[in-house]
N, C-alpha and C positions, 0 to 999 in steps of 0.2 A: 396700065402697064408701066413699070418703072418707078422712079422716085423723083418727085418734083424738087427736092432739096439738092441732092447730088453733091454734097460737100463734105460729108463725114470722112475724116482722114483714115479711118480703119476699114472703110468699105471699098469694094471693088467698083468704084464709081465710073470707071471707063468701059465697063462691060455693058452689052446691049440691054440686059434685063434690068439694069438700073439707069443707065444713061439715056435710053430712049424712052422718054416720058410721054405717054399718050393718055389723055383723060377722055373716057367715053362720056357722053352727055347723060344726065340723069334719066332722060326719056329712054335712051337706048338701054341703059342698065336695067330699068324697071321693065321694059319690054322683054329683055332676056330673062329676068327673074320670073316674070309671069309665064313665059314659054317653058321654062324648066319646071316650074310648079305644075303646069298643065301636063307636061310630058311624064314627069317622074313622081309627082305627089310630094316631093321633098320641099320642106319650107325652111330649112336651115342653110344659111349661106355664109361662107368664109370669103371675105374680100382679100385677095392675095397680093395687092399692091405692096411694094416695099414700104411705102408710107402713103396712106390715103390723105388727100388734102382736106382741111376743114371746109373750105368752100364747096368742094365736090360732094362731101358727105352731107352737108346741109341741103344741097339741091336734091341728092338722092333721098334723104329723109322726107323732104317736102313732097317729092313726087310719090313716094310710097304712101304717105298719108293722104294726098290728094286723090289717089286711085283706090284708097282703102285696101291696100295689099297687106295682108297679115303674114309676116315672116319673122324669123329670128336671124340676126346677122351679127357678125363680128369681124374685126380686121386689125391691121397694123396702122399705127399713127406715129407722128412725132408729137411730143408734148408741147404743141403750139399754144401761145397765149390766146389764140382765137377760140380755143375750146373753153369757153366761159360757161357758167351754170346754165344759161338759157339754151345755148347750143347743145350742151350735153343732155338736157331734159328733152329737147326736140329729138335727138338721136334715140334716146330711150323710148320715146313714144312711137317712133317708127319701127321699133323692133331690135335696136342695138342692145345686145346682152353683154358684150365684153369687148375690150380693146387690149392691144399689147403695144408697148412703146419702149424705146431705148432710153433709160435713165443712164445707163452705161457705167459711170464712175462716181456719181454723187459728189463731185468736186468741181467747183466753178473753174479753177485753174485748168484742170484736165479737160473739162467740157469745151473750154475755149481752144485748147490745143487740138482737140478732136474736130473743131469746127462744127460742133453739134448744133449751135444756134439756139440753145436753151440754157437756162440757169437752174440751179437747184431749187430756188424759191419758186420759179415758174412751174417746174415739174410738180412741186407740192400743191400749188393752187389748182393746176389742171387735174391732177389725180383726185383731189378733193371734189372737184366739180363732177367728174365722172362717177365717183363712188356715191356722192350724194344723190345722183340721178338713178342709182341702182344698177349701174354698169360696172361689171367686174373689171379690174385693172391688173394686168400682168406687166411686170417690169423686166426688161432685158438688162442685164448688168454684165460687166466684165472686170477682170482684174489682170494685172500684168502689162497694162499699156505703157509704152516708153515714158520714162521719168516718174512713173507712179511709185511712190514709196510704200513701205510697209505701213507707215502711219496713215497715208492716204487710203489704203485698203481698209484699215481698221476703222477710220472715220466713215468710210462709205458703208461698211457693215452696220455701224451704229445708226447712221442716217436711215438706212433701209429698215432697220428694226423699228425706228420711230415712225416711219411711214406705215408699217404694218400695225403698230400699236394704235395709231391715230385713225386706222380704217381707210387710209388713202389708197393702199394697194392690197390686193388679196392674194397675189401670187408673184413670185420673182425667181429668177435663176441667174446665178453668176457663171459666166463662161470665161474660160481662159483666153486672153488676147492671143490671136494668131496673126502674124504678119503675112498678108497675101500679096502676090506679085503685082496685082492690078490696083491696089489701094495706094493713096498718096504716101502712106508710110513705107510701103514696099518700093514705090517708085523713087522716093526722095528720103531715104532713112536719115540722112544727116540733118534734115530739118526737124527731126523729132528726137534728137539726142541718141540715135542708134549708131553704134560703131561696129 
């Protein structure tokens, strides 16, 4: 439940569904998975965390493999540097078929302003690792973030085109930035150049 990062300036970080981060143990998660499979026969699982942590996903994958539980699963992540090729391969072996993560603006300047905690190069390395492991990658993107210029947007489009061409991402969607009242941008617009 929630997000372990809780810093992105466009996100409603003060609301319970993001700010109250609770990580269930891998044992508990796999117990629940097995109970749902037994009850429903369904073997496809969507982890709905705002962003699942690499350490938690590794433990989940290890527990699935240890118990020889065969499922397909996918979820939301941050493009953390911890998602290296070895971890991505482990996740694939445990049944991970897809991930989605926020590339957002494909600009280091804007990623820093967003307090995203990733760089464009890091995102490229992580998406490459997931794709090489056979895990589909969806990128969330946005346009219209405060101080983003037309050239920033054009550059982001070109960068995303290159990620597609290189096979690093298989799906992506640009959303228009909307300022929400509980986000840092909404709470302190002057810090983001909003008048």
